[in-house]
C-alpha positions as CSV (number, residue, x, y, z in Angstrom):
1,M,-69.1,-9.4,-56.3
2,T,-67.5,-10.7,-59.5
3,T,-64.1,-10.2,-61.1
4,A,-62.9,-9.4,-64.6
5,P,-59.6,-10.1,-66.4
6,I,-56.7,-7.8,-66.8
7,G,-57.3,-4.8,-69.1
8,S,-61.0,-5.5,-69.5
9,G,-62.8,-2.3,-68.7
10,T,-61.3,-1.2,-65.3
11,E,-60.0,2.1,-66.6
12,S,-58.5,4.5,-64.2
13,T,-60.3,7.7,-63.4
14,V,-57.0,9.7,-63.3
15,P,-56.9,12.4,-65.9
16,S,-54.5,11.4,-68.7
17,G,-51.8,13.6,-70.2
18,Q,-50.6,15.1,-66.9
19,P,-46.8,15.6,-66.9
20,T,-44.9,13.3,-64.5
21,D,-42.3,15.8,-63.2
22,T,-43.7,19.4,-63.3
23,A,-47.0,21.2,-62.8
24,P,-47.9,24.9,-62.7
25,A,-47.8,26.2,-59.2
26,T,-51.1,28.0,-59.8
27,V,-52.8,24.6,-60.5
28,A,-51.1,22.8,-57.6
29,D,-52.1,25.6,-55.2
30,Q,-55.8,25.6,-56.0
31,A,-58.2,25.0,-53.1
32,P,-59.6,21.5,-52.9
33,T,-63.1,20.8,-54.2
34,T,-65.9,19.4,-52.0
35,G,-65.3,16.0,-53.4
36,E,-61.5,16.2,-52.7
37,R,-62.2,17.3,-49.1
38,R,-64.5,14.3,-48.6
39,L,-61.9,12.1,-50.1
40,L,-59.1,13.5,-47.9
41,T,-61.3,13.1,-44.8
42,G,-62.2,9.6,-45.5
43,L,-58.7,8.6,-46.6
44,M,-57.3,10.0,-43.4
45,A,-59.9,8.4,-41.1
46,N,-59.4,5.0,-42.6
47,S,-55.6,5.3,-42.7
48,V,-55.4,6.4,-39.1
49,A,-57.5,3.5,-37.9
50,L,-55.6,0.9,-40.0
51,Y,-52.1,2.2,-39.1
52,A,-53.1,2.5,-35.4
53,V,-53.4,-1.3,-35.5
54,Y,-50.0,-1.6,-37.2
55,G,-48.5,0.7,-34.6
56,A,-50.2,-1.0,-31.6
57,V,-49.9,-4.7,-32.3
58,P,-46.4,-5.3,-33.6
59,A,-44.7,-2.7,-31.3
60,V,-46.6,-3.2,-28.0
61,L,-49.5,-5.6,-27.8
62,L,-47.9,-8.6,-29.6
63,P,-44.5,-8.4,-27.9
64,N,-46.2,-8.2,-24.5
65,L,-48.4,-11.1,-25.3
66,V,-45.5,-13.2,-26.5
67,A,-43.4,-12.2,-23.5
68,D,-46.2,-13.3,-21.1
69,I,-46.5,-16.7,-22.7
70,D,-42.8,-17.5,-23.6
71,P,-40.5,-15.2,-21.5
72,G,-37.5,-17.3,-22.0
73,S,-37.5,-17.2,-25.8
74,K,-39.5,-14.1,-26.4
75,S,-37.2,-12.7,-29.1
76,T,-37.1,-15.8,-31.3
77,S,-40.9,-16.5,-30.8
78,L,-41.8,-12.9,-31.7
79,G,-39.5,-13.1,-34.8
80,V,-41.2,-16.3,-36.0
81,I,-44.8,-15.0,-35.4
82,S,-44.1,-11.6,-37.0
83,A,-42.5,-13.2,-40.0
84,V,-45.4,-15.6,-40.6
85,G,-47.9,-12.8,-40.3
86,A,-46.0,-10.4,-42.5
87,F,-45.5,-13.1,-45.1
88,G,-49.3,-13.6,-45.3
89,A,-49.6,-9.8,-45.7
90,M,-47.1,-9.8,-48.5
91,L,-49.1,-12.3,-50.5
92,A,-52.5,-10.9,-49.6
93,N,-51.8,-7.3,-50.6
94,P,-51.1,-7.6,-54.4
95,V,-53.7,-10.5,-54.7
96,A,-56.5,-8.4,-53.1
97,G,-55.4,-5.4,-55.2
98,A,-55.5,-7.4,-58.4
99,L,-58.9,-8.8,-57.6
100,S,-60.3,-5.4,-56.8
101,D,-59.0,-4.1,-60.2
102,R,-61.2,-6.8,-61.8
103,T,-64.3,-6.5,-59.6
104,H,-67.5,-5.2,-61.0
105,G,-70.9,-4.6,-59.6
106,R,-73.2,-1.9,-58.2
107,F,-70.9,-1.3,-55.1
108,G,-67.8,-0.6,-57.3
109,R,-64.4,-2.1,-57.5
110,R,-62.8,-1.2,-54.1
111,A,-65.6,-0.9,-51.5
112,P,-66.5,-4.6,-51.2
113,W,-62.9,-5.6,-50.5
114,M,-62.4,-2.7,-48.1
115,A,-65.5,-3.6,-46.1
116,G,-64.7,-7.4,-46.0
117,G,-61.1,-6.8,-45.1
118,A,-62.0,-4.5,-42.2
119,L,-64.6,-6.8,-40.8
120,L,-62.5,-10.0,-41.0
121,G,-59.5,-8.1,-39.7
122,G,-61.3,-6.8,-36.7
123,L,-62.6,-10.2,-35.8
124,S,-59.1,-11.7,-36.2
125,L,-57.7,-9.1,-33.8
126,I,-60.4,-10.0,-31.2
127,A,-59.5,-13.7,-31.6
128,L,-55.8,-12.8,-31.2
129,G,-56.4,-11.2,-27.8
130,L,-58.1,-14.4,-26.6
131,G,-55.0,-16.5,-27.4
132,N,-53.0,-18.4,-24.7
133,N,-50.5,-20.3,-26.7
134,L,-48.0,-19.4,-29.5
135,L,-49.8,-21.4,-32.2
136,W,-53.1,-19.6,-31.6
137,I,-51.3,-16.3,-31.6
138,G,-49.4,-17.1,-34.8
139,V,-52.5,-18.2,-36.7
140,A,-54.7,-15.3,-35.5
141,W,-52.1,-12.7,-36.3
142,A,-51.5,-14.2,-39.8
143,L,-55.3,-14.1,-40.4
144,A,-55.4,-10.5,-39.2
145,Q,-52.6,-9.5,-41.5
146,I,-54.1,-11.1,-44.5
147,S,-57.5,-9.5,-43.9
148,L,-56.2,-6.1,-43.2
149,N,-54.1,-6.2,-46.3
150,G,-57.3,-7.0,-48.2
151,L,-58.4,-3.6,-46.9
152,Q,-55.1,-1.8,-47.5
153,A,-54.6,-2.8,-51.1
154,P,-57.7,-1.1,-52.5
155,L,-57.2,1.8,-50.1
156,T,-53.8,2.5,-51.6
157,A,-55.4,2.7,-55.0
158,V,-57.5,5.7,-54.0
159,I,-54.8,8.2,-54.9
160,P,-54.0,6.9,-58.5
161,D,-57.7,6.2,-59.0
162,R,-59.2,9.5,-58.0
163,T,-56.5,12.2,-58.1
164,P,-54.5,13.9,-60.9
165,E,-50.7,13.8,-60.7
166,H,-50.4,17.5,-59.9
167,R,-52.4,17.0,-56.7
168,R,-50.8,13.8,-55.6
169,G,-48.3,15.5,-53.3
170,V,-51.1,16.9,-51.2
171,F,-53.0,13.5,-51.0
172,S,-49.7,11.7,-50.4
173,S,-49.0,14.1,-47.5
174,A,-52.5,13.4,-46.1
175,A,-52.1,9.7,-46.4
176,G,-48.6,9.9,-44.9
177,L,-49.8,12.1,-42.0
178,A,-52.7,9.7,-41.3
179,Q,-50.5,6.6,-41.4
180,M,-47.8,8.0,-39.1
181,L,-50.4,9.6,-36.7
182,G,-52.2,6.3,-36.6
183,A,-49.0,4.3,-36.0
184,T,-47.7,6.7,-33.4
185,L,-51.0,7.2,-31.5
186,G,-51.7,3.5,-31.8
187,A,-48.4,2.6,-30.1
188,A,-49.0,5.2,-27.4
189,A,-52.6,4.1,-26.7
190,A,-51.6,0.4,-26.7
191,A,-49.2,1.0,-23.8
192,G,-52.3,1.6,-21.7
193,F,-53.5,-1.9,-22.4
194,A,-50.2,-3.6,-21.4
195,H,-52.0,-5.2,-18.5
196,A,-55.3,-5.8,-20.3
197,L,-54.1,-7.2,-23.6
198,G,-57.4,-8.9,-24.6
199,L,-59.3,-5.6,-24.3
200,G,-56.6,-3.8,-26.2
201,F,-56.8,-6.2,-29.2
202,A,-60.6,-5.9,-29.2
203,A,-60.5,-2.0,-29.1
204,F,-58.2,-1.8,-32.1
205,G,-60.3,-4.4,-34.0
206,V,-63.4,-2.2,-33.5
207,L,-61.4,0.9,-34.5
208,V,-60.4,-0.4,-37.9
209,V,-64.1,-1.2,-38.7
210,I,-65.2,2.3,-37.7
211,G,-62.4,4.0,-39.8
212,T,-63.3,2.0,-42.9
213,A,-67.0,2.8,-42.4
214,V,-66.2,6.5,-42.3
215,Y,-64.4,6.3,-45.7
216,L,-67.1,4.3,-47.4
217,L,-69.9,6.5,-46.2
218,L,-68.2,9.7,-47.3
219,N,-67.0,8.4,-50.6
220,K,-69.6,6.3,-52.4
221,E,-68.0,4.4,-55.2
222,P,-69.8,4.4,-58.6
223,A,-70.9,1.1,-60.0
224,A,-68.3,-0.8,-62.0
225,P,-69.7,-2.1,-65.3
226,A,-69.1,-5.7,-66.3
227,P,-66.3,-6.1,-68.9
228,Q,-67.1,-7.1,-72.5
229,G,-65.4,-9.9,-74.4
230,E,-62.5,-11.4,-72.4
231,V,-62.8,-14.1,-69.8
232,F,-60.9,-14.6,-66.6
233,R,-57.9,-16.8,-67.0
234,W,-55.8,-17.9,-64.0
235,K,-52.5,-18.0,-66.0
236,A,-52.9,-14.4,-67.1
237,F,-54.0,-13.3,-63.6
238,L,-50.9,-14.8,-62.0
239,A,-48.6,-13.6,-64.7
240,G,-49.8,-10.1,-64.1
241,F,-48.0,-9.9,-60.7
242,W,-44.6,-10.0,-62.4
243,V,-43.5,-6.5,-63.4
244,S,-40.2,-6.9,-65.3
245,P,-37.5,-4.5,-64.0
246,R,-36.0,-4.6,-67.5
247,K,-39.1,-3.3,-69.1
248,H,-40.1,-1.0,-66.2
249,P,-36.8,-0.1,-64.5
250,D,-38.2,2.9,-62.6
251,F,-40.8,0.7,-61.0
252,G,-38.0,-1.7,-60.0
253,W,-35.8,1.0,-58.5
254,A,-38.7,2.4,-56.6
255,F,-39.5,-1.0,-55.3
256,L,-35.9,-1.6,-54.2
257,G,-35.6,1.8,-52.5
258,R,-38.7,1.3,-50.5
259,F,-37.8,-2.3,-49.6
260,L,-34.4,-1.3,-48.2
261,L,-35.6,1.7,-46.2
262,V,-38.5,-0.2,-44.6
263,L,-36.2,-3.2,-43.8
264,G,-33.6,-0.9,-42.2
265,Y,-36.3,0.9,-40.2
266,Y,-38.2,-2.1,-39.0
267,C,-35.1,-4.1,-38.0
268,V,-34.8,-1.5,-35.2
269,A,-38.4,-0.4,-34.7
270,S,-39.8,-4.0,-34.3
271,Y,-37.3,-4.5,-31.4
272,Q,-37.8,-1.2,-29.7
273,L,-39.3,-2.7,-26.5
274,Y,-36.5,-5.2,-26.3
275,I,-33.9,-2.5,-27.1
276,L,-35.1,-0.5,-24.1
277,D,-35.1,-3.7,-22.0
278,D,-31.9,-5.5,-23.0
279,Y,-29.7,-2.8,-24.7
280,L,-30.3,0.0,-22.2
281,G,-31.0,-2.3,-19.2
282,L,-34.5,-1.0,-18.2
283,T,-37.1,-3.0,-16.6
284,R,-40.0,-4.2,-18.7
285,D,-42.5,-1.9,-16.9
286,H,-40.1,1.1,-17.4
287,A,-39.7,0.1,-21.1
288,N,-43.5,-0.1,-21.6
289,H,-43.8,3.3,-20.0
290,L,-41.2,4.8,-22.4
291,V,-42.6,3.3,-25.6
292,P,-45.6,5.7,-25.8
293,L,-43.4,8.7,-24.8
294,L,-41.0,7.8,-27.6
295,S,-43.9,7.5,-30.0
296,L,-45.3,10.9,-29.0
297,S,-41.9,12.6,-29.3
298,M,-41.9,11.7,-33.0
299,L,-45.1,13.7,-33.7
300,P,-44.0,17.3,-33.9
301,G,-41.3,16.8,-36.5
302,L,-43.4,14.2,-38.3
303,I,-46.4,16.5,-38.6
304,V,-44.4,19.5,-39.7
305,M,-42.5,17.5,-42.4
306,I,-45.6,15.8,-43.7
307,V,-47.6,19.0,-44.0
308,V,-44.7,20.9,-45.7
309,S,-43.1,18.2,-47.9
310,G,-46.0,17.0,-50.0
311,P,-47.3,20.4,-51.2
312,W,-43.7,21.6,-51.6
313,S,-43.0,18.7,-53.9
314,D,-46.1,19.6,-55.9
315,R,-44.9,23.2,-56.3
316,V,-41.4,22.4,-57.4
317,G,-42.3,19.3,-59.5
318,R,-39.8,17.1,-57.7
319,R,-40.1,13.9,-55.7
320,K,-36.7,12.2,-55.7
321,P,-34.8,14.8,-53.6
322,F,-37.4,14.5,-50.8
323,V,-37.3,10.7,-50.7
324,I,-33.5,10.6,-50.8
325,A,-33.1,13.2,-48.1
326,S,-35.6,11.4,-45.8
327,S,-33.8,8.1,-46.2
328,L,-30.4,9.7,-45.3
329,G,-32.1,11.4,-42.4
330,M,-33.3,8.1,-41.1
331,A,-29.8,6.8,-41.2
332,G,-28.7,9.7,-39.1
333,A,-31.4,9.0,-36.6
334,L,-30.3,5.4,-36.2
335,A,-26.8,6.5,-35.5
336,L,-27.7,8.3,-32.3
337,P,-28.4,5.3,-30.1
338,L,-25.4,3.5,-31.6
339,V,-23.0,6.3,-30.6
340,L,-24.6,7.6,-27.3
341,H,-26.2,4.4,-25.8
342,S,-28.7,6.2,-23.5
343,V,-32.4,6.9,-23.0
344,A,-31.8,10.4,-24.2
345,S,-30.3,9.1,-27.5
346,M,-33.5,7.0,-28.0
347,F,-35.5,10.2,-27.7
348,G,-33.2,11.9,-30.2
349,Y,-33.7,9.0,-32.5
350,A,-37.4,9.3,-32.2
351,V,-37.4,13.0,-33.0
352,L,-35.1,12.7,-36.0
353,S,-36.8,9.6,-37.3
354,G,-40.2,11.4,-37.0
355,C,-38.9,14.2,-39.2
356,A,-37.3,11.8,-41.7
357,F,-40.4,9.5,-41.9
358,G,-42.6,12.5,-42.2
359,M,-40.9,13.7,-45.3
360,Y,-40.7,10.1,-46.7
361,M,-44.4,9.4,-46.2
362,A,-45.4,12.7,-47.6
363,V,-43.7,12.2,-51.0
364,D,-43.0,8.4,-51.4
365,T,-46.6,7.5,-52.3
366,A,-46.7,10.3,-54.9
367,L,-43.5,9.0,-56.5
368,M,-44.8,5.5,-56.5
369,T,-48.0,6.4,-58.3
370,Q,-45.9,8.0,-61.1
371,V,-43.9,4.8,-61.9
372,L,-46.9,2.5,-62.3
373,P,-46.7,0.5,-65.5
374,R,-50.5,0.4,-66.1
375,P,-53.2,2.9,-65.1
376,D,-55.9,0.3,-65.5
377,A,-54.3,-2.0,-62.9
378,A,-53.4,0.6,-60.2
379,A,-54.4,-1.5,-57.2
380,K,-52.5,-4.5,-58.4
381,D,-49.3,-2.5,-59.1
382,M,-49.6,-0.6,-55.9
383,G,-50.1,-3.9,-54.2
384,V,-46.9,-5.2,-55.8
385,L,-45.1,-2.1,-54.5
386,N,-46.7,-2.7,-51.1
387,V,-44.8,-6.0,-51.0
388,A,-41.8,-3.7,-50.5
389,N,-43.5,-2.7,-47.2
390,A,-44.7,-6.2,-46.2
391,L,-41.8,-8.4,-47.2
392,P,-39.2,-6.4,-45.2
393,Q,-41.5,-6.4,-42.2
394,A,-41.6,-10.2,-42.6
395,L,-37.9,-10.4,-42.9
396,A,-37.0,-7.7,-40.3
397,P,-37.5,-9.7,-37.1
398,A,-35.6,-12.7,-38.6
399,V,-32.8,-10.5,-39.9
400,A,-32.7,-8.6,-36.6
401,A,-32.5,-11.8,-34.6
402,V,-29.6,-13.0,-36.7
403,V,-27.7,-9.7,-36.4
404,I,-28.3,-9.5,-32.7
405,G,-27.3,-13.2,-32.1
406,A,-24.4,-13.5,-34.5
407,L,-22.9,-10.1,-35.3
408,G,-22.6,-8.3,-32.0
409,G,-25.9,-7.6,-30.3
410,Y,-28.0,-4.4,-30.6
411,S,-25.0,-2.2,-31.7
412,A,-24.7,-4.3,-34.8
413,L,-28.4,-4.0,-35.4
414,F,-28.2,-0.2,-35.5
415,V,-25.3,-0.4,-38.0
416,A,-27.3,-2.7,-40.2
417,G,-30.2,-0.3,-40.1
418,I,-28.0,2.6,-41.1
419,L,-26.5,0.7,-44.1
420,L,-29.9,-0.4,-45.4
421,T,-31.4,3.1,-45.3
422,V,-28.4,4.6,-47.1
423,L,-28.7,1.9,-49.8
424,G,-32.4,2.8,-50.0
425,A,-31.5,6.4,-50.7
426,L,-29.0,5.4,-53.4
427,S,-31.6,3.2,-55.1
428,I,-33.8,6.2,-55.9
429,L,-31.1,8.0,-57.9
430,P,-31.5,5.9,-61.2
431,I,-35.2,6.6,-61.5
432,R,-35.5,8.7,-64.7
433,T,-39.2,9.4,-65.4
434,V,-39.7,11.2,-62.1
435,R,-37.6,14.1,-61.0
């Protein structure tokens, strides 16, 4: 596997000349081809497996492992370990994306990175389950995050690589549905491993390898020819990660909107187990029992909104109203436990946040693909946008710990989440090239 410099023969396969804001309904409504069906199936299988890990480990397996080892300082320890792991993910995602943009060889640009990331990530998860001290856990989780983001970065390039703009709402819906199903079912399944954590980590490690294999077997990537002329230069490579918000303001606003919404969501979601335990006064066993039920209660609204929103946005040629509405819906969901302070309000939060996140995941990816500065560097630019997923996840536990400790406990945490998600909605308004 070798790599090539920026702009040296890694041209996108996306058809050019498609309008960014409108498309004829008759075109958007056409039945998918056989190749599109294979792509949808593989994309969903890989995304379900990958996001099952993201749903299971941070929400259930890792908090339980940390609580077993360091019960007296579990909140602080979890925050530090989560932050270190997510910081590694933040760096790995755009780097792996940029390298895959430049990769050439008979296996294509994306497949080698996806296969390697899945294998190393699965092994790191198995090692994580064998840990019996905080240092081991922190290192293993960081390695898992880095490896899995080596898989995720080229996976996110599938939509801009292989689909035209007028079909991206459908593919964005499929990706969003797979991601949320994976995260939800992963968290639910992980609760069954609360007293067999090592087995749980190993099971999810194997799952991500299987999901990636399904995608790669269904969607053979054509060979990527070696570039002609230019040579690889580290200075140009590193400089390529900076996307000027002055030159590309829509890219900057999209980045900010995603960053704020994800930070607001994860400030609360990453502490869900402790919210049930400390905010509502439940026992840890009771809290562990409720986590999968809360996750499952998200599914009906999530599935409906994902299935409806992406194709709907294709038909009307609009992305922004859907993203803004979903961000405001998330703020409304976070308000319920703040006002009512009960188990029932947590279920109300789960149902409403499922609807909001369903709409968001269905359309946000499509919007992001339409603000990319360079079609020949799709994985790198999508990787930069994925920093807006990884960085707030890195910051969320630390931000949440500060809010809980210094600003009034879990009530203040819900207020912070509401403010951040509302600001995320407002950040989408200035985008001009996407309607």
